[in-house]
C-alpha positions in Angstrom: 0.0 0.0 0.0 1.4 3.5 -0.9 2.4 5.7 1.9 -0.2 8.4 1.1 -3.0 5.9 1.0 -1.8 4.3 4.2 -1.8 7.8 5.8 -5.4 8.4 4.9 -6.4 4.9 6.1 -5.1 6.0 9.5 -6.4 9.6 9.4 -9.7 9.1 7.8 -12.8 8.2 9.7 -16.5 7.9 8.9 -17.3 11.2 10.6 -15.0 13.3 8.4 -15.5 14.5 4.8 -12.8 14.5 2.2 -12.4 17.4 -0.2 -10.0 17.0 -3.1 -8.8 20.4 -4.4 -8.2 23.6 -2.6 -9.4 25.9 -5.3 -12.5 28.1 -5.1 -14.9 25.2 -5.6 -13.4 22.9 -2.9 -12.8 25.8 -0.5 -16.4 26.9 -0.8 -17.6 23.4 0.0 -15.2 23.1 2.9 -16.1 26.4 4.5 -19.9 25.7 4.3 -19.5 22.3 5.8 -17.0 23.4 8.5 -19.5 26.1 9.6 -22.1 23.4 10.0 -19.9 21.3 12.4 -18.5 18.9 9.7 -14.8 18.1 10.0 -13.2 18.4 6.6 -9.9 17.0 5.3 -8.6 18.8 2.2 -5.9 17.4 -0.1 -4.3 19.6 -2.8 -1.7 18.3 -5.4 -0.1 21.7 -5.7 2.1 23.4 -3.2 -0.4 26.2 -2.6 -4.1 26.8 -2.0 -6.3 28.8 -4.3 -6.3 26.6 -7.4 -6.3 28.6 -10.6 -7.0 31.9 -8.7 -3.7 31.7 -6.9 -1.7 34.9 -6.8 1.5 36.2 -5.2 3.8 39.2 -4.9 7.0 38.8 -6.9 10.4 40.3 -6.3 9.4 43.5 -8.1 6.4 44.1 -5.8 3.9 43.1 -8.5 0.9 40.9 -7.7 1.0 38.1 -10.3 -2.0 35.8 -11.0 0.0 32.6 -11.7 -2.7 31.0 -13.9 -3.9 34.0 -15.8 -5.9 37.2 -14.8 -9.0 36.6 -12.8 -11.5 39.5 -12.4 -14.5 39.1 -10.1 -17.7 40.4 -11.6 -21.4 40.0 -10.7 -24.5 41.8 -9.6 -23.7 43.8 -6.4 -26.6 42.0 -4.6 -25.4 38.5 -5.5 -25.4 36.2 -2.4 -22.1 34.6 -3.5 -20.5 38.0 -3.3 -21.9 38.5 0.2 -20.3 35.2 1.1 -16.9 36.1 -0.3 -17.0 39.6 1.2 -16.7 38.0 4.6 -13.1 37.0 3.8 -11.8 40.0 1.9 -12.1 43.7 1.2 -12.4 44.7 -2.4 -10.8 47.2 -4.7 -13.1 48.5 -7.4 -11.9 47.8 -10.9 -13.6 48.0 -14.3 -11.7 45.5 -16.5 -10.8 46.6 -20.0 -9.3 44.5 -22.8 -8.1 45.5 -26.2 -7.3 43.4 -29.3 -4.2 44.0 -31.3 -4.9 44.7 -35.0 -2.7 43.8 -37.9 -1.7 47.5 -38.4 -0.4 47.8 -34.8 -3.4 49.6 -33.4 -5.6 48.1 -30.7 -9.3 48.1 -30.4 -11.7 47.4 -27.5 -13.3 44.0 -27.0 -16.1 42.9 -26.6 -17.2 44.6 -29.8 -18.8 48.0 -29.3 -19.2 51.2 -31.3 -15.6 52.2 -30.9 -14.4 48.8 -32.2 -16.4 49.1 -35.4 -15.3 52.7 -35.9 -11.7 51.6 -35.6 -12.0 48.7 -38.0 -14.2 50.3 -40.7 -12.8 53.8 -40.3 -16.3 55.2 -39.8 -18.1 57.5 -37.4 -21.6 56.9 -36.3 -24.1 59.6 -35.6 -25.9 57.8 -32.8 -26.7 54.3 -31.5 -29.4 53.7 -34.1 -26.9 54.5 -36.9 -24.5 52.0 -35.3 -27.2 49.3 -35.0 -28.2 49.8 -38.6 -24.6 49.3 -39.8 -24.2 46.1 -37.6 -27.4 44.7 -39.0 -26.2 45.2 -42.5 -22.9 43.4 -42.0 -24.1 40.4 -40.1 -26.3 37.5 -41.3 -29.5 37.9 -39.3 -31.1 34.9 -41.2 -28.8 32.4 -39.5 -30.1 30.5 -36.4 -26.7 29.8 -34.9 -26.0 26.1 -33.9 -22.2 26.5 -33.2 -19.7 29.2 -32.3 -18.7 30.1 -35.9 -22.4 30.6 -36.8 -22.8 32.7 -33.7 -20.0 35.0 -34.9 -21.5 35.3 -38.4 -25.0 36.0 -37.0 -23.9 38.6 -34.5 -20.9 40.5 -36.0 -20.6 39.3 -39.6 -17.7 37.6 -41.4 -15.3 40.6 -41.6 -15.3 41.1 -37.8 -15.3 37.4 -37.2 -12.2 36.9 -39.4 -10.3 39.8 -37.7 -11.2 39.4 -34.1 -12.6 35.9 -33.4 -11.9 33.1 -35.8 -8.1 33.0 -35.6 -8.2 33.6 -31.8 -10.8 30.9 -31.2 -9.0 28.3 -33.3 -5.7 28.7 -31.5 -7.4 29.0 -28.1 -9.5 25.8 -28.5 -7.3 23.9 -31.0 -10.3 23.2 -33.3 -12.4 25.0 -35.8 -15.1 27.3 -34.3 -17.6 25.3 -36.3 -17.0 22.4 -34.0 -17.5 24.3 -30.8 -20.8 24.5 -29.0 -22.6 27.8 -29.3 -22.1 28.5 -25.6 -18.4 29.2 -26.2 -19.0 32.0 -28.7 -22.0 33.3 -26.7 -19.7 34.4 -23.9 -18.6 37.2 -26.3 -21.2 40.0 -26.2 -21.7 42.9 -28.5 -22.4 46.4 -27.1 -24.4 49.0 -29.0 -22.7 51.9 -27.3 -19.1 53.1 -26.6 -18.7 51.3 -23.2 -15.2 49.9 -23.4 -15.5 47.8 -20.2 -15.1 44.0 -20.7 -18.0 43.2 -18.3 -21.4 44.9 -17.8 -21.9 43.8 -14.2 -22.7 46.3 -11.5 -19.9 45.0 -9.3 -16.4 44.5 -10.7 -13.4 44.3 -8.3 -10.3 42.6 -7.1 -9.5 41.4 -3.6 -7.5 44.0 -1.8 -4.9 41.6 -0.6 -5.3 39.1 -3.4 -7.2 35.9 -4.1 -4.7 33.7 -2.2 -5.3 35.7 1.0 -9.1 35.4 0.5 -8.9 31.7 0.1 -6.6 31.3 3.1 -9.2 33.3 5.2 -11.9 30.9 3.9 -9.9 27.9 5.0 -9.1 29.3 8.4 -11.5 27.2 10.5 -11.0 24.8 13.3 -12.9 22.1 11.3 -10.7 22.3 8.2 -7.3 20.6 7.8 -5.3 21.1 4.7 -2.7 18.8 3.1 -0.6 20.4 0.3 1.6 18.5 -2.2 -0.7 15.5 -1.8 -2.0 13.6 -4.8 -5.4 11.9 -4.8 -5.2 8.1 -5.1 -8.2 6.0 -5.8 -9.2 4.4 -2.5 -8.7 7.4 -0.3 -12.4 8.3 -0.6 -13.3 5.0 1.1 -12.1 6.1 4.5 -14.4 9.1 4.8 -18.1 9.7 5.3 -18.3 11.5 1.9 -15.8 12.7 -0.7 -16.1 15.9 -2.8 -13.8 15.4 -5.7 -12.6 18.4 -7.8 -10.7 16.3 -10.2 -11.2 15.0 -13.8 -14.2 12.6 -13.7 -13.0 10.7 -16.8 -9.6 10.1 -15.1 -11.3 8.8 -11.9 -13.1 6.2 -14.0 -10.0 5.2 -15.9 -11.4 6.8 -19.1 -13.9 4.0 -19.5 -16.2 6.1 -21.7 -13.4 8.0 -23.5 -11.2 11.0 -22.8 -12.8 14.4 -22.2 -10.8 17.1 -24.1 -9.2 20.1 -22.4 -7.0 22.9 -23.5 -4.1 24.0 -21.3 -2.1 27.2 -21.1 1.7 27.7 -21.0 2.6 31.0 -19.2 5.7 32.9 -20.2 6.8 35.7 -17.8 8.9 38.4 -19.3 10.5 41.4 -17.7 10.1 44.3 -20.1 11.0 48.0 -20.1 8.6 49.1 -22.8 5.9 51.7 -22.4 2.9 50.6 -20.3 0.2 48.7 -22.2 -3.0 50.7 -22.9 -5.0 48.4 -20.7 -3.8 45.5 -18.4 -4.8 42.8 -21.0 -4.1 42.8 -24.7 -5.5 39.9 -26.9 -3.6 38.6 -29.9 -6.3 37.9 -32.5 -3.9 36.9 -35.2 -2.5 33.5 -36.1 0.5 33.7 -33.8 0.8 31.2 -31.0 -0.1 33.6 -28.2 -3.7 34.6 -27.2 -3.0 37.4 -24.8 -0.5 39.3 -22.6 -1.1 40.8 -19.2 0.8 43.7 -17.5 0.3 43.0 -13.8 1.2 46.3 -12.2 -1.7 48.0 -14.0 -4.1 46.2 -11.7 -5.2 48.4 -8.7 -4.3 45.8 -6.1 -0.8 45.4 -7.4 2.2 47.4 -6.3 4.4 49.2 -8.8 8.1 48.5 -9.1 10.7 50.7 -10.8 9.1 52.8 -13.5 11.1 51.1 -16.3 10.6 47.5 -15.2 7.4 45.5 -15.4 6.4 41.8 -15.6 4.3 40.9 -18.6 2.9 37.4 -18.9 2.2 35.9 -22.4 -0.3 33.0 -22.7 0.1 30.2 -25.2 -2.7 27.7 -25.5 -1.7 24.1 -25.9 -2.9 20.5 -25.5 -2.7 18.6 -22.3 0.0 16.5 -23.9 2.2 19.6 -23.9 1.3 20.6 -20.3 0.3 17.4 -18.5 -2.2 17.5 -15.7 -2.8 21.3 -16.1 -6.5 21.4 -16.9 -7.9 24.9 -17.9 -10.6 24.9 -20.5 -13.1 22.0 -21.1 -13.5 21.8 -24.9 -17.3 21.8 -25.4 -18.4 20.0 -28.5 -21.3 17.7 -29.3 -19.0 14.7 -29.0 -17.5 15.7 -25.7 -20.9 16.5 -24.2 -22.1 13.0 -25.0 -19.0 11.5 -23.4 -19.5 13.6 -20.2 -23.2 12.7 -20.0 -22.1 9.0 -19.8 -19.8 9.8 -16.9 -22.4 11.9 -15.2 -25.0 9.2 -15.4 -22.5 6.5 -14.3 -21.5 8.6 -11.3 -25.0 8.8 -10.0 -24.4 5.3 -8.6 -21.9 6.7 -6.2 -23.6 7.3 -2.9 -20.5 8.7 -1.1 -18.9 10.7 -3.9 -19.8 14.1 -5.4 -17.8 15.4 -8.4 -17.1 19.1 -8.3 -15.2 21.9 -9.9 -14.3 22.6 -13.5 -13.0 19.1 -14.2 -15.5 17.2 -12.1 -18.4 18.9 -13.8 -16.6 19.3 -17.2 -17.7 23.0 -17.3 -16.0 26.3 -17.5 -17.1 28.2 -14.4 -16.6 31.9 -13.6 -15.8 32.7 -9.9 -19.2 33.8 -8.7 -21.1 30.9 -10.4 -18.4 28.6 -8.9 -19.2 29.8 -5.4 -23.0 29.6 -6.1 -22.8 26.1 -7.5 -20.6 24.7 -4.7 -22.6 26.3 -2.0 -25.6 24.6 -3.4 -23.7 21.3 -3.5 -22.6 21.7 0.1 -26.1 22.6 1.4 -27.6 19.7 -0.5 -25.3 17.3 1.3 -26.2 18.9 4.7 -29.9 18.4 4.0 -29.4 14.7 3.2 -27.2 13.6 6.1 
């Protein structure tokens, strides 16, 4: 018997609950259960808590999001926000992203009036004039069934070819025609000149970072954390229940097939160029990168010497190129069918609940992640 499994044979008991993964999903479950007098044992394969929202201060006094920029956004009255606000103060921040065009200029995304004026070198009299132009360049007869058709129906072929198709293909590794419509539908179009990336009434960053927020959530007498600990099949048997934030297909030894994911390779560079126009610039061309982020432009980051800054470049890749680093579930009609088989099969498990992005095979923003996993935790409490 392997040492880690032996350790949990000794440590586990039928009154404790096991949570695999100390990201936002697992942490939310653990906190809700702990506050309801359930003792929770957490294991985390990485050497830190926080999952993909993990951040840290580097030697240049910049706050770096190790796994790409995360911006919290929601309705200001959202219950999940109230829950998180118990563990952090917030710094207001309206996120803006620009796309790099072939002529070196940048333009706002999501698409708005300014975007179309930049690309078509036009000026619109008012919102109605802009709407009329958009309606003329898009194919309103299409009832979109995939991401590519969504682009054509909402912004037309020219904008799709410039801003979306090359980016989407390198991001997901497949043609947009193969992606479910939900992937493209995340990209809105604004009929005004609002350059903000999100429309939500609350947009912010944690004052002391996401890692500190997660640490505060895990600071409870009923929670014990084990870092650098890999899950092994069999650990779950020694606990009253197990919440598994891990790939559901891997747990079942890929018996129904492999669920596809895209990963990201992050390249940090120290640069002395001028500041970016906004913290995040998207590369919408056919290069290997999708975006770059200048960290000291975020309001909860310190600023180092004026001529030094860390900029992180993101290069999408397959899991083969970046093993065990799961980021984006690739949603196609085929992958959904495979996942449904695993989901149906897992219903036979009375002592296991699959959670998180890889357990649910779903891309989940932060606030929905909290909402979903609060619901999962309270469902368990009702049933015990």
